[in-house]
C-alpha positions as CSV (number, residue, x, y, z in Angstrom):
1,X,92.4,49.1,34.5
2,X,89.2,49.8,33.1
3,X,89.0,50.0,29.0
4,X,86.1,50.8,27.3
5,X,85.3,50.4,23.5
6,X,82.9,52.3,21.2
7,X,80.3,50.2,19.6
8,X,77.3,50.7,17.7
9,X,74.8,52.4,20.2
10,X,77.2,53.1,23.0
11,X,79.8,52.2,25.0
12,X,81.4,49.0,26.4
13,X,83.5,48.8,29.7
14,X,85.8,45.7,30.1
15,X,89.0,44.9,31.4
16,X,91.8,42.6,30.2
17,X,94.4,40.0,31.5
18,X,96.8,37.4,30.9
19,X,97.8,36.6,27.5
20,X,96.7,33.6,25.0
21,X,93.7,32.5,23.5
22,X,90.8,34.7,24.0
23,X,88.4,34.2,26.4
24,X,85.4,36.5,27.0
25,X,83.0,36.8,30.2
26,X,80.1,38.3,30.4
27,X,78.1,38.6,33.6
28,X,74.4,38.6,34.5
29,X,71.7,40.9,35.2
30,X,72.2,43.6,38.1
31,X,75.9,43.0,38.5
32,X,79.1,44.0,37.2
33,X,82.1,42.6,35.3
34,X,83.7,42.2,38.8
35,X,81.7,39.1,39.2
36,X,84.3,37.3,38.1
37,X,86.8,38.7,40.2
38,X,87.8,35.4,41.1
39,X,87.2,33.2,38.1
40,X,89.2,35.4,35.8
41,X,92.5,35.4,37.5
42,X,92.4,31.5,37.4
43,X,91.7,31.3,33.7
44,X,94.5,33.7,33.0
45,X,96.9,32.0,35.2
46,X,96.2,28.6,32.7
47,X,97.3,30.7,29.7
48,X,94.3,32.7,28.5
49,X,93.5,36.1,27.6
50,X,90.7,37.1,29.6
51,X,88.4,39.9,28.9
52,X,85.6,40.9,31.6
53,X,82.6,42.8,30.1
54,X,80.1,44.9,31.3
55,X,76.8,44.4,29.9
56,X,75.1,47.2,28.6
57,X,73.5,49.8,31.1
58,X,75.5,47.7,33.7
59,X,78.9,48.7,35.5
60,X,80.8,51.4,33.7
61,X,79.2,50.6,30.5
62,X,77.3,53.7,28.6
63,X,73.5,54.0,29.6
64,X,70.4,54.9,27.3
65,X,71.3,52.1,24.7
66,X,68.8,51.6,21.5
67,X,67.2,48.1,21.7
68,X,67.5,45.8,18.2
69,X,63.6,45.6,18.3
70,X,63.2,49.8,19.4
71,X,62.0,49.0,22.8
72,X,62.9,50.0,25.9
73,X,64.6,46.5,26.9
74,X,68.0,44.8,27.3
75,X,67.7,41.3,25.6
76,X,69.9,38.3,25.1
77,X,70.0,39.4,21.3
78,X,71.5,42.9,22.3
79,X,74.0,41.6,24.8
80,X,75.1,38.9,21.9
81,X,75.5,41.7,19.5
82,X,77.4,43.7,21.9
83,X,79.9,40.6,22.7
84,X,80.3,40.3,19.4
85,X,81.2,43.8,18.5
86,X,83.7,43.7,21.3
87,X,85.2,40.3,20.2
88,X,85.2,41.8,16.9
89,X,86.9,45.0,17.6
90,X,89.7,43.3,20.0
91,X,90.9,41.6,16.7
92,X,92.2,38.8,18.8
93,X,89.4,36.1,18.3
94,X,87.8,33.7,17.7
95,X,86.9,33.6,21.5
96,X,85.0,31.3,24.1
97,X,82.3,33.1,25.6
98,X,81.4,32.4,28.9
99,X,78.2,34.0,29.8
100,X,76.4,34.2,33.2
101,X,72.4,33.9,33.7
102,X,70.9,36.1,30.8
103,X,74.2,36.4,29.3
104,X,74.5,32.4,29.0
105,X,71.4,33.0,26.6
106,X,73.3,35.5,24.8
107,X,76.3,33.0,24.7
108,X,74.1,30.6,22.5
109,X,72.8,33.5,20.1
110,X,76.7,34.8,19.7
111,X,77.6,31.3,18.7
112,X,74.5,30.9,16.6
113,X,74.9,34.0,14.3
114,X,78.5,34.0,14.6
115,X,80.6,30.9,14.3
116,X,83.8,32.5,13.1
117,X,84.0,34.8,15.9
118,X,82.9,32.0,19.0
119,X,85.1,29.1,19.1
120,X,82.9,27.8,22.0
121,X,80.3,28.8,24.8
122,X,80.2,28.3,28.3
123,X,76.7,28.9,30.0
124,X,76.7,29.3,34.1
125,X,73.1,29.0,35.5
126,X,71.7,30.4,32.2
127,X,68.4,31.3,31.2
128,X,68.1,30.1,27.7
129,X,65.5,28.5,27.8
130,X,61.7,30.0,28.5
131,X,60.8,30.0,32.0
132,X,57.3,29.1,33.3
133,X,57.2,29.4,36.8
134,X,56.5,26.3,38.7
135,X,53.6,26.8,41.4
136,X,54.1,23.4,43.0
137,X,57.9,24.0,43.4
138,X,56.6,27.4,45.1
139,X,54.9,25.0,48.0
140,X,57.5,22.5,48.4
141,X,61.2,24.1,47.4
142,X,62.0,26.6,50.2
143,X,64.9,28.0,48.0
144,X,63.0,28.6,44.7
145,X,60.1,30.2,46.9
146,X,62.1,32.6,48.8
147,X,64.4,33.6,45.4
148,X,61.2,34.1,43.3
149,X,59.4,36.4,46.0
150,X,62.6,38.4,46.3
151,X,63.1,38.8,42.3
152,X,59.2,39.5,42.0
153,X,60.1,42.2,44.8
154,X,63.0,43.5,43.3
155,X,61.0,44.3,39.7
156,X,57.4,45.3,41.1
157,X,59.5,47.7,43.3
158,X,62.3,48.6,41.7
159,X,64.2,47.8,44.9
160,X,67.4,47.9,45.0
161,X,67.2,46.5,48.9
162,X,65.1,43.4,47.2
163,X,67.7,42.6,45.2
164,X,70.0,42.7,47.8
165,X,67.8,40.1,49.4
166,X,67.7,37.6,46.5
167,X,71.4,38.1,46.2
168,X,71.7,36.7,50.2
169,X,69.5,33.6,49.1
170,X,71.5,32.9,45.6
171,X,74.7,32.6,47.4
172,X,74.1,30.1,49.6
173,X,77.4,30.4,51.2
174,X,79.2,33.8,51.0
175,X,82.6,34.6,49.3
176,X,85.0,36.0,52.0
177,X,84.6,39.5,50.5
178,X,80.4,39.3,50.4
179,X,79.7,42.3,52.0
180,X,82.2,44.6,50.5
181,X,80.9,43.4,47.0
182,X,77.4,43.8,47.9
183,X,77.6,47.2,49.0
184,X,79.9,48.2,46.0
185,X,77.0,46.9,43.4
186,X,74.2,48.6,45.6
187,X,76.2,51.8,45.6
188,X,76.3,51.3,41.6
189,X,73.0,50.5,40.8
190,X,72.2,53.8,43.0
191,X,74.0,55.7,40.7
192,X,71.3,58.0,38.5
193,X,69.6,56.0,35.9
194,X,71.5,52.4,36.9
195,X,68.6,50.7,38.3
196,X,66.7,51.9,35.3
197,X,68.8,49.8,33.2
198,X,68.7,47.0,35.4
199,X,64.5,46.8,35.3
200,X,65.0,46.9,31.3
201,X,66.5,42.9,31.6
202,X,63.3,42.1,33.2
203,X,61.3,43.3,30.1
204,X,63.2,40.7,27.7
205,X,62.9,36.6,27.8
206,X,64.6,34.0,26.9
207,X,62.8,33.2,23.6
208,X,65.4,34.4,21.4
209,X,68.0,32.5,22.7
210,X,65.9,29.3,22.9
211,X,65.3,29.8,19.0
212,X,69.1,29.8,18.1
213,X,69.5,26.5,20.5
214,X,69.2,24.3,17.4
215,X,71.6,26.4,15.4
216,X,74.8,26.4,17.5
217,X,77.7,24.4,15.6
218,X,80.4,25.2,18.6
219,X,80.8,22.9,21.8
220,X,79.0,24.1,24.9
221,X,79.4,23.7,28.5
222,X,76.4,23.9,31.0
223,X,77.7,24.7,34.4
224,X,74.9,24.7,37.0
225,X,74.9,25.5,40.6
226,X,73.0,22.3,42.2
227,X,71.4,24.6,45.0
228,X,70.6,27.9,42.6
229,X,66.9,29.5,43.6
230,X,66.2,29.9,40.2
231,X,65.3,26.8,39.0
232,X,62.6,24.3,40.8
233,X,65.5,21.5,39.7
234,X,68.6,23.2,38.4
235,X,70.1,20.2,37.4
236,X,66.8,19.2,35.1
237,X,67.4,22.7,33.7
238,X,70.9,22.4,32.5
239,X,70.1,18.7,30.7
240,X,66.9,20.3,29.1
241,X,69.4,22.9,27.0
242,X,71.8,20.4,26.5
243,X,68.5,18.1,25.1
244,X,67.6,21.7,23.1
245,X,71.2,21.7,21.6
246,X,72.2,19.4,18.1
247,X,73.2,16.4,19.7
248,X,77.0,15.7,21.2
249,X,77.6,19.4,21.4
250,X,76.6,19.9,25.2
251,X,78.2,18.9,28.1
252,X,76.5,19.3,31.7
253,X,79.0,20.3,34.9
254,X,77.4,20.5,38.4
255,X,78.7,22.8,41.0
256,X,77.6,21.1,44.2
257,X,75.6,23.3,46.6
258,X,76.6,26.3,44.5
259,X,73.7,29.1,44.0
260,X,73.2,31.2,41.0
261,X,76.9,32.6,41.0
262,X,79.3,29.4,41.6
263,X,82.1,31.7,39.5
264,X,82.3,34.1,42.6
265,X,80.9,31.4,45.5
266,X,82.7,28.5,44.6
267,X,85.2,29.8,42.2
268,X,87.8,27.0,42.3
269,X,85.1,24.4,41.5
270,X,84.0,26.3,38.8
271,X,87.4,26.5,37.4
272,X,87.7,22.8,37.6
273,X,84.8,22.4,35.1
274,X,86.0,24.9,32.7
275,X,90.0,24.8,32.8
276,X,89.4,21.2,30.6
277,X,86.7,22.8,28.4
278,X,89.1,25.2,27.2
279,X,92.0,22.8,27.1
280,X,90.5,21.1,24.5
281,X,88.1,23.6,22.8
282,X,90.2,27.2,23.0
283,X,93.2,26.5,21.0
284,X,91.1,24.3,18.3
């Protein structure tokens, strides 16, 4: 059942299942909280209260937010502030924050800004470090080339169809409900104003998240799909994030053959990485 929380600037939609220590799931750009439709029940069954939240402007959350900087953008800091407000409003924290893609960077920021609300963080294929396109990899790494061209087409033409083309690349193998899920996702993006909100995410960069990495004091698990088309070398990206954290805080987990969405593509394997981390840190 969809629930809503009013916070400063708008309304965040979320759903909650299970009982136990709080785990908050935050999806990536151009998606919805239902991206965690497979992973959330696995975590809840292991003894946790799992709250899956729609990013501002996405899913069933409200639109037309004013950014912290006053710009027409959706930044990692904006999403981090929304997550912190949600955790505080639920009055059930502190929480482990699980963030995917853009929201992976938001998890970093939330942990650094409010350690009293964040026990630990999990970043799934995150954009936490500032990205520099690799011209060489465009020629030598097919998945990277195809993914980058589809992403550029999405942003340039504000095209839902180009986004669906990217998603087809970003899921090297497909869950059973892939076609149904993507049709629903496309329908959501075609609602008035939703694609414009999605486009705002492309106007922000990970510079704010990268700046906060040295300030994190909580354990961090970085989960990387080894076939992610967004990075020339996915494993190297994960290791670079860990290297930027204070020594000893970060752990890398790899999902072999996982694309940019391992939590939906290969949820059981993703859960195998996350559950031991939660067992160690969610109850601390």
